[in-house]
SEPA-562277 format. One line per 2 residues: number of its first residue (from 1); their letters; for each residue x, y, z of C-alpha. Coordinates in Angstrom, 3 decimals, always signed. Example, Ala and Ser with C-alpha at 12.3 -4.5 7.8 and 13.67 -1.06 7.14 Angstrom:
BEGIN
1 = as = +12.300 -4.500 +7.800; +13.670 -1.060 +7.140
***
This chain:
BEGIN
1 = mf = -15.925 +12.891 -5.010; -13.375 +15.175 -3.354
3 = rr = -12.818 +18.667 -2.018; -9.834 +20.840 -2.825
5 = rd = -8.022 +22.249 +0.216; -5.164 +24.376 -1.064
7 = gd = -4.727 +23.292 -4.659; -2.486 +20.364 -3.751
9 = vl = -3.768 +18.674 -0.602; -7.307 +17.347 -0.208
11 = ep = -9.512 +16.796 +2.788; -10.485 +13.112 +3.149
13 = il = -14.054 +12.196 +2.268; -15.591 +11.358 +5.629
15 = ap = -18.857 +9.834 +4.408; -18.483 +6.104 +3.736
17 = pd = -19.092 +4.739 +0.226; -22.226 +2.810 -0.695
19 = ed = -22.672 -0.706 +0.691; -21.406 -2.431 -2.460
21 = kv = -18.347 -0.216 -3.028; -14.832 +0.451 -1.769
23 = ri = -13.256 +3.903 -1.998; -9.516 +3.854 -2.656
25 = tw = -7.460 +6.995 -2.104; -3.753 +7.069 -2.931
27 = ig = -1.935 +9.326 -0.488; +1.401 +8.888 -2.266
29 = ha = +4.268 +6.362 -2.406; +2.793 +3.150 -0.866
31 = sf = +0.240 +4.940 +1.341; -3.474 +4.290 +0.815
33 = fl = -6.720 +5.168 +2.588; -9.276 +2.382 +2.021
35 = qf = -12.922 +3.024 +2.940; -15.727 +0.496 +2.920
37 = ag = -19.366 +1.011 +3.917; -18.683 +0.060 +7.540
39 = ha = -14.900 +0.068 +7.882; -11.745 +1.976 +6.981
41 = vi = -8.025 +1.222 +7.070; -4.802 +3.017 +6.180
43 = vd = -1.837 +1.113 +4.736; +1.820 +2.221 +5.035
45 = pn = +1.037 +5.845 +5.978; +3.904 +8.191 +5.168
47 = wa = +3.594 +11.977 +5.147; +7.375 +12.547 +5.391
49 = kw = +8.960 +15.442 +3.496; +12.280 +13.593 +3.403
51 = hg = +13.337 +9.948 +3.245; +16.871 +10.197 +4.595
53 = pv = +18.728 +12.431 +2.105; +15.960 +12.009 -0.505
55 = kr = +13.369 +14.797 -0.724; +9.743 +14.004 -1.437
57 = sr = +8.941 +14.892 -5.053; +5.162 +15.280 -4.734
59 = kp = +3.032 +16.376 -1.817; +0.868 +13.833 +0.048
61 = gl = -2.605 +13.758 -1.446; -4.508 +14.043 +1.840
63 = nl = -4.336 +16.316 +4.854; -2.869 +14.108 +7.610
65 = hg = -4.705 +15.925 +10.387; -8.010 +15.535 +8.554
67 = vp = -7.867 +11.734 +8.398; -10.591 +10.321 +10.664
69 = ev = -10.173 +7.460 +13.110; -9.950 +4.190 +11.191
71 = dl = -10.420 +0.571 +12.209; -6.805 -0.441 +11.627
73 = vl = -3.477 +0.858 +10.410; -1.509 -1.725 +8.409
75 = vt = +2.274 -1.648 +7.924; +3.762 -4.024 +5.361
77 = ha = +7.364 -3.979 +6.624; +9.791 -2.016 +8.757
79 = hf = +11.638 -0.014 +6.097; +11.596 +3.693 +6.864
81 = dh = +9.525 +4.621 +3.789; +6.756 +2.232 +4.891
83 = lh = +6.918 +2.407 +8.692; +7.087 +6.166 +9.273
85 = kp = +6.785 +6.770 +12.997; +5.906 +10.512 +12.929
87 = sl = +2.906 +9.787 +10.679; +1.833 +6.820 +12.778
89 = ri = +1.880 +8.894 +15.980; -0.798 +11.199 +14.584
91 = lq = -3.187 +8.584 +13.191; -5.841 +6.923 +15.339
93 = ar = -7.136 +3.374 +14.905; -9.768 +1.911 +17.209
95 = eg = -8.549 -1.684 +16.750; -4.848 -0.793 +16.708
97 = iv = -1.985 -1.375 +14.303; -1.045 -4.484 +12.289
99 = vp = +2.606 -5.271 +11.551; +4.537 -8.334 +10.355
101 = lg = +5.974 -10.668 +12.963; +8.990 -9.110 +14.673
103 = sg = +8.030 -5.453 +14.187; +5.733 -5.014 +17.175
105 = sl = +8.494 -3.489 +19.283; +8.879 -0.668 +16.751
107 = vk = +5.305 +0.585 +17.155; +4.344 -0.241 +20.746
109 = rl = +4.962 +3.329 +21.993; +3.143 +5.120 +19.167
111 = gf = -0.191 +5.410 +20.976; -2.232 +2.608 +19.422
113 = ps = -4.572 +0.678 +21.738; -3.191 -2.668 +20.557
115 = th = -0.544 -4.171 +18.295; -1.206 -7.218 +16.119
117 = em = +1.812 -9.087 +14.740; +1.009 -11.372 +11.812
119 = qi = +2.804 -14.263 +10.166; +2.377 -15.129 +6.499
121 = wd = -1.166 -16.425 +5.759; -2.415 -15.347 +9.186
123 = el = -5.932 -13.880 +9.210; -7.457 -11.271 +11.518
125 = if = -11.184 -10.545 +11.673; -12.796 -7.515 +13.315
127 = dq = -16.561 -7.228 +12.873; -16.573 -8.596 +9.287
129 = le = -13.358 -6.762 +8.363; -10.810 -9.423 +7.387
131 = ii = -7.053 -8.911 +7.057; -4.818 -11.576 +5.456
133 = ht = -1.020 -11.279 +5.579; +0.461 -12.379 +2.244
135 = ps = +4.028 -13.301 +1.233; +6.396 -11.204 -0.862
137 = hh = +9.984 -11.371 -2.124; +11.701 -8.558 -0.227
139 = wg = +13.243 -8.127 +3.244; +12.085 -6.575 +6.494
141 = ar = +15.131 -5.210 +8.306; +14.849 -1.790 +9.947
143 = fi = +18.651 -1.607 +10.209; +21.484 -3.453 +8.478
145 = hd = +21.759 -6.442 +10.841; +18.094 -6.351 +11.845
147 = ih = +17.128 -9.541 +10.006; +14.502 -11.075 +12.296
149 = rd = +11.570 -8.979 +11.089; +8.992 -10.395 +8.674
151 = yg = +7.538 -8.586 +5.654; +4.784 -9.012 +3.067
153 = gy = +1.491 -7.583 +1.850; -2.146 -7.604 +2.943
155 = iv = -5.525 -8.496 +1.547; -8.314 -6.395 +3.055
157 = rt = -11.795 -7.907 +2.660; -15.285 -6.924 +3.767
159 = ag = -18.795 -6.679 +2.329; -17.863 -8.713 -0.729
161 = ks = -14.955 -6.455 -1.756; -11.242 -7.236 -1.569
163 = vf = -8.159 -5.044 -1.999; -4.618 -6.433 -2.181
165 = hc = -1.720 -4.203 -1.099; +1.469 -5.844 -2.317
167 = gd = +3.935 -4.033 -0.077; +7.406 -4.079 -1.628
169 = sa = +8.363 -7.120 -3.667; +10.390 -8.434 -6.541
171 = yf = +8.506 -10.732 -8.891; +8.178 -14.285 -7.563
173 = eg = +5.963 -17.312 -8.080; +4.111 -16.575 -4.860
175 = fk = +1.732 -14.220 -6.668; +0.148 -17.266 -8.307
177 = ei = -0.417 -18.852 -4.884; -2.014 -15.693 -3.529
179 = gk = -4.365 -15.619 -6.508; -5.270 -19.275 -6.040
181 = ry = -6.140 -18.784 -2.384; -8.088 -15.516 -2.583
183 = ei = -10.256 -13.644 -5.052; -8.970 -10.085 -5.465
185 = dv = -10.865 -7.128 -6.877; -8.192 -4.413 -6.795
187 = al = -4.421 -4.938 -6.664; -2.186 -2.077 -5.493
189 = mp = +1.125 -2.900 -7.179; +4.577 -1.274 -6.782
191 = ig = +6.207 -0.253 -10.065; +9.186 +1.939 -9.067
193 = ay = +12.714 +1.785 -7.594; +13.609 -1.117 -9.919
195 = es = +16.885 +0.551 -10.918; +18.065 +0.345 -7.329
197 = ps = +21.437 +1.919 -6.482; +22.146 -1.148 -4.317
199 = gr = +21.559 -3.542 -7.219; +19.419 -5.789 -5.012
201 = dv = +16.592 -7.689 -6.703; +13.815 -6.604 -4.344
203 = hm = +11.516 -4.431 -6.486; +9.470 -5.235 -9.583
205 = np = +9.833 -3.291 -12.785; +6.555 -2.266 -14.473
207 = ee = +6.465 -5.290 -16.774; +6.919 -7.624 -13.813
209 = av = +4.170 -5.797 -11.914; +1.791 -6.478 -14.814
211 = ra = +2.866 -10.125 -14.838; +2.228 -10.366 -11.090
213 = fv = -1.199 -8.756 -11.574; -2.088 -11.390 -14.173
215 = dl = -0.873 -14.135 -11.812; -3.136 -12.765 -9.089
217 = ga = -6.184 -12.851 -11.352; -7.267 -9.470 -9.978
219 = kl = -9.752 -7.236 -11.768; -8.046 -3.823 -11.504
221 = li = -4.403 -2.724 -11.146; -3.569 +0.554 -9.393
223 = pm = +0.166 +1.414 -9.429; +2.057 +2.739 -6.418
225 = hy = +5.612 +3.162 -5.084; +6.710 +5.529 -7.850
227 = gt = +7.067 +9.257 -8.342; +7.004 +10.235 -4.648
229 = fp = +10.511 +9.492 -3.403; +13.223 +9.043 -6.082
231 = lg = +14.563 +5.788 -4.631; +15.738 +4.292 -7.939
233 = ne = +17.812 +5.503 -10.850; +15.037 +5.157 -13.433
235 = ph = +13.714 +8.369 -15.081; +10.798 +9.982 -13.237
237 = de = +8.126 +9.289 -15.866; +9.392 +5.900 -17.014
239 = pi = +7.506 +3.587 -14.581; +4.027 +4.699 -15.691
241 = er = +5.000 +4.782 -19.377; +6.342 +1.229 -19.235
243 = ll = +3.368 +0.029 -17.194; +0.846 +1.325 -19.714
245 = me = +2.838 +0.024 -22.681; +2.990 -3.484 -21.226
247 = ad = -0.690 -3.495 -20.262; -1.572 -2.340 -23.783
249 = rl = +0.637 -5.045 -25.317; -1.214 -7.695 -23.302
251 = gi = -4.630 -6.221 -24.081; -5.473 -5.337 -20.474
253 = id = -5.036 -1.564 -20.592; -8.653 -1.128 -19.464
255 = qv = -7.760 -2.942 -16.219; -5.152 -0.335 -15.212
257 = lv = -6.068 +2.839 -13.346; -3.474 +5.517 -12.585
259 = le = -4.703 +7.503 -9.588; -4.059 +11.123 -8.737
261 = eg = -2.927 +11.577 -5.135; -5.807 +12.453 -2.842
263 = vg = -8.624 +11.695 -5.284; -10.936 +8.943 -4.047
265 = fe = -11.867 +6.273 -6.598; -14.866 +4.041 -5.954
267 = w = -14.937 +0.453 -7.181
***
């Protein structure tokens, strides 16, 4: 399902998956390459070696320059580890870039043919590819007093398959509402940075991520937002250990899949 490039970085699989499948490739942190039979999107692309003073702990799973043109690039919010301008400048998307309301000005000079700003529960449709902007419990400021920008997650749907990218979020009751409104096959859930140096309640711990997954009623949980940039004070291996322990306690361990960066998984 994949080709080794240099022992660490892989070349993207260019051939689309079968009609009834979605291929999910974790690039690292919150970055994913999602491929359907007739469409492809990238969410929160970030190939940075540094996040401010914090060095990347693990290499990106895919070769940035090998990523083909996609339909859309999706950005969940304006924080620097999710909206990484140098990565965005290299990627190409025939239908443009999608950002939350208020962040269009940040990406308008990055070379995309169009910019789509979305409010919560907005829907975009491009040739049977559907994007839904979902709520989260976080914040969207690029800078300290930059409080007008929205934030959230996305549901990507086409050909009978749906993938939910949570973005960043603390646990909140809104996950139940998302699950009531939309059927979700695969949920990409953040599990790291819960021991935040700032003390702000804006990230889920692994147990809360499992609870949110159950609220969503999704079929498969793939963890993200851990192990790439050490943004929290928790031990490096703790997020996955706690995630698997909680899923096992609830009897849903077979619904959790821990991906290796760069390795495409087909659902």
